[in-house]
C-alpha positions in Angstrom: 84.0 229.1 -94.3 86.0 226.6 -97.1 88.7 224.8 -95.8 90.3 224.1 -98.6 93.3 226.5 -98.2 93.8 224.1 -95.0 96.7 221.2 -96.3 97.1 218.3 -93.8 100.9 216.9 -93.5 101.9 213.5 -92.4 105.5 213.2 -91.9 107.2 209.6 -92.4 103.8 207.8 -91.7 104.2 204.3 -91.3 101.2 202.8 -92.0 98.8 202.9 -95.0 95.8 202.1 -93.1 96.1 205.1 -90.8 96.8 207.5 -94.0 93.3 206.5 -95.5 91.6 206.5 -92.2 93.0 210.4 -92.7 91.8 210.9 -95.9 88.1 209.6 -94.9 88.3 212.2 -92.1 89.7 214.7 -94.2 86.4 214.7 -96.8 84.5 214.5 -93.5 85.6 217.7 -92.9 85.9 219.4 -96.0 89.4 218.9 -96.5 91.4 218.0 -100.0 95.2 218.8 -100.0 97.2 216.0 -98.2 101.3 215.7 -98.4 103.1 213.2 -97.2 107.0 213.6 -96.1 109.3 210.4 -97.1 106.2 208.1 -96.2 107.7 204.8 -95.0 104.8 202.5 -96.8 103.0 202.6 -99.9 99.8 204.5 -99.4 98.0 203.2 -102.1 98.2 199.5 -101.4 94.8 197.9 -100.4 94.6 198.5 -96.9 94.8 202.5 -97.3 92.6 202.2 -99.8 89.9 200.1 -97.8 90.3 202.7 -94.9 89.8 205.4 -97.2 86.7 203.9 -98.3 85.2 207.1 -100.7 87.6 209.2 -99.7 90.1 207.2 -102.6 90.7 210.3 -104.4 92.1 212.0 -102.2 94.7 209.2 -101.3 95.4 208.7 -105.1 96.0 212.7 -105.1 98.4 213.3 -101.9 101.5 214.6 -102.7 105.2 213.4 -101.2 107.8 215.0 -100.9 111.7 214.5 -99.8 111.6 216.8 -97.0 108.9 218.9 -94.9 110.5 222.4 -95.8 109.4 221.3 -99.1 105.9 220.6 -98.3 105.7 223.9 -96.7 106.7 226.0 -99.2 103.4 227.7 -100.4 102.3 228.1 -96.7 102.0 231.2 -95.1 102.3 229.5 -91.7 102.5 225.7 -90.5 101.2 224.8 -87.0 102.9 221.6 -85.5 101.7 219.0 -83.4 103.4 217.8 -80.1 102.6 215.9 -76.9 106.2 216.6 -75.4 106.8 219.8 -73.6 110.1 221.8 -73.0 111.2 225.7 -73.4 111.5 225.1 -76.9 107.5 224.3 -77.1 106.0 227.2 -75.3 102.0 228.4 -75.7 100.7 225.1 -77.0 97.4 225.5 -78.3 94.3 223.1 -78.0 92.8 222.2 -81.3 89.9 224.6 -80.5 91.8 227.5 -79.9 94.6 226.7 -82.9 91.0 226.4 -85.0 90.6 229.7 -83.9 93.5 231.1 -85.4 94.2 229.0 -88.8 90.4 230.0 -90.0 90.8 233.6 -90.2 94.6 233.1 -92.1 92.9 230.1 -94.1 90.6 232.8 -95.9 93.2 234.1 -98.3 96.2 232.2 -97.7 97.1 228.5 -97.3 98.1 226.9 -93.8 99.7 223.3 -93.1 98.8 221.2 -89.5 101.8 219.0 -89.4 101.5 215.3 -87.9 104.2 213.4 -87.2 105.2 209.7 -86.8 102.8 207.3 -85.1 105.7 206.2 -82.7 107.7 209.2 -82.4 105.9 212.4 -83.7 107.6 215.3 -84.8 111.7 216.0 -84.0 112.4 219.6 -82.6 114.3 220.6 -86.1 111.2 219.9 -87.5 108.8 221.6 -85.2 111.3 224.9 -85.7 109.5 225.2 -89.4 106.1 225.8 -87.2 105.5 228.9 -86.2 103.0 227.4 -83.5 102.2 224.2 -81.7 98.8 222.1 -81.3 98.5 220.0 -78.4 95.4 217.6 -77.2 94.9 217.5 -73.7 94.7 213.7 -73.1 95.1 211.8 -69.8 98.3 211.3 -68.5 97.8 207.3 -68.2 98.0 206.9 -72.1 98.8 210.5 -74.0 99.8 209.6 -77.1 96.7 209.1 -79.4 96.5 207.2 -83.1 97.3 209.6 -86.0 94.4 209.2 -87.8 92.0 209.5 -85.1 94.3 212.8 -83.6 93.8 214.3 -86.8 90.0 213.7 -87.1 89.8 215.6 -83.9 91.5 218.7 -85.1 89.3 218.5 -88.4 86.4 218.3 -86.0 86.6 221.9 -83.8 88.3 223.2 -87.2 84.8 222.3 -88.5 83.3 223.2 -86.1 85.1 226.5 -85.3 84.4 227.3 -89.4 80.5 227.2 -88.6 81.0 230.4 -85.6 83.3 232.1 -87.4 81.0 232.1 -90.9 80.2 235.6 -91.9 82.5 237.3 -89.3 85.6 239.8 -90.9 88.2 238.8 -89.3 90.4 241.8 -90.1 93.9 240.0 -89.8 96.9 241.3 -91.1 98.7 239.6 -93.7 101.1 237.3 -92.7 104.6 236.4 -94.1 104.9 233.1 -95.6 106.8 230.2 -94.3 109.7 230.6 -97.0 110.1 234.2 -96.5 110.5 233.0 -92.7 113.4 231.1 -93.4 115.3 233.2 -95.2 114.7 235.9 -92.2 116.1 233.1 -89.8 118.7 231.9 -91.8 119.7 235.6 -92.3 119.7 236.2 -88.5 121.7 233.2 -88.1 124.2 234.1 -90.2 124.5 237.8 -89.0 124.3 236.8 -85.2 127.2 233.9 -85.6 129.3 236.2 -87.7 129.2 238.7 -84.6 129.8 236.6 -81.7 126.3 236.2 -80.2 125.7 232.9 -80.7 127.7 229.8 -79.5 129.0 228.2 -82.5 128.9 224.6 -81.2 125.2 224.9 -80.4 123.8 228.0 -82.7 120.5 226.2 -82.6 119.9 226.6 -78.5 118.7 230.3 -79.5 117.8 230.6 -82.5 114.8 228.7 -81.7 114.2 230.8 -78.7 114.2 233.4 -81.3 111.5 231.1 -83.7 109.4 231.1 -80.7 109.3 235.0 -80.2 108.6 235.4 -83.7 106.1 233.0 -84.1 104.1 234.1 -81.4 104.5 238.0 -82.8 103.0 236.5 -86.6 105.1 238.7 -88.6 104.4 240.3 -91.9 106.4 240.8 -94.9 107.2 244.5 -93.8 108.0 243.5 -90.6 110.2 240.9 -92.1 111.8 243.2 -93.8 112.9 245.5 -91.5 114.1 243.2 -89.6 116.3 242.2 -92.0 117.4 245.4 -92.3 118.8 245.4 -88.9 120.7 242.8 -89.4 121.6 243.9 -92.7 123.4 247.1 -90.8 124.6 244.4 -88.2 126.4 242.9 -91.4 127.8 246.3 -92.5 129.1 247.6 -88.9 130.9 244.1 -88.6 132.4 243.7 -92.0 134.1 247.6 -90.9 134.9 246.1 -87.7 137.0 243.4 -89.7 138.4 245.8 -91.6 139.5 247.8 -88.5 141.1 244.9 -86.7 143.0 243.6 -89.9 
């Protein structure tokens, strides 16, 4: 089972050595698509090339983006990594469980694994763009892993699971991509704000809960169209109410 449709996205990586080491791990396990979002260093300096070893071609081909949303625009689904827990970060997957979900998806579509900053990880707004979350079950004494090591561990689980799934027919439905889902969430937020359901001072509080719900549901294009039709109907009803109140 090919892993070529899986892209590794590093958000604001700070060290060229880490980026080079990520390239080496990617080549070790058969991946080739590296995306850097607003890197805080020049990844092509000697230190990066030194750590990449025989994967300097991946380092040189790395795509640069100014925003995470742009880096995910062609992806069907994004899996964000996090160590922090909370009500917006539920149903966390360990790397082996994440691999079992990612591999059937990447057979025909591009899937992203998103890794955050070396010191602060991914911000909540960045995790909002991810449909599922991955966490590595480390010890409480030192829970945070080195970036390149975390990537290597996740890629090992992908490679191991791909061997187990080789030749297995998944039968999974074709899911809606990130761009289509973001269109749904934008429409949803406008409709719910307009009818007074969302707190205008903090709309993200409820919207993040909806993102988690629909992320777990793994919507396809038809299901997104049905939901957008529902919100279009809510918009129409709200327009009539507004006209009656004029």
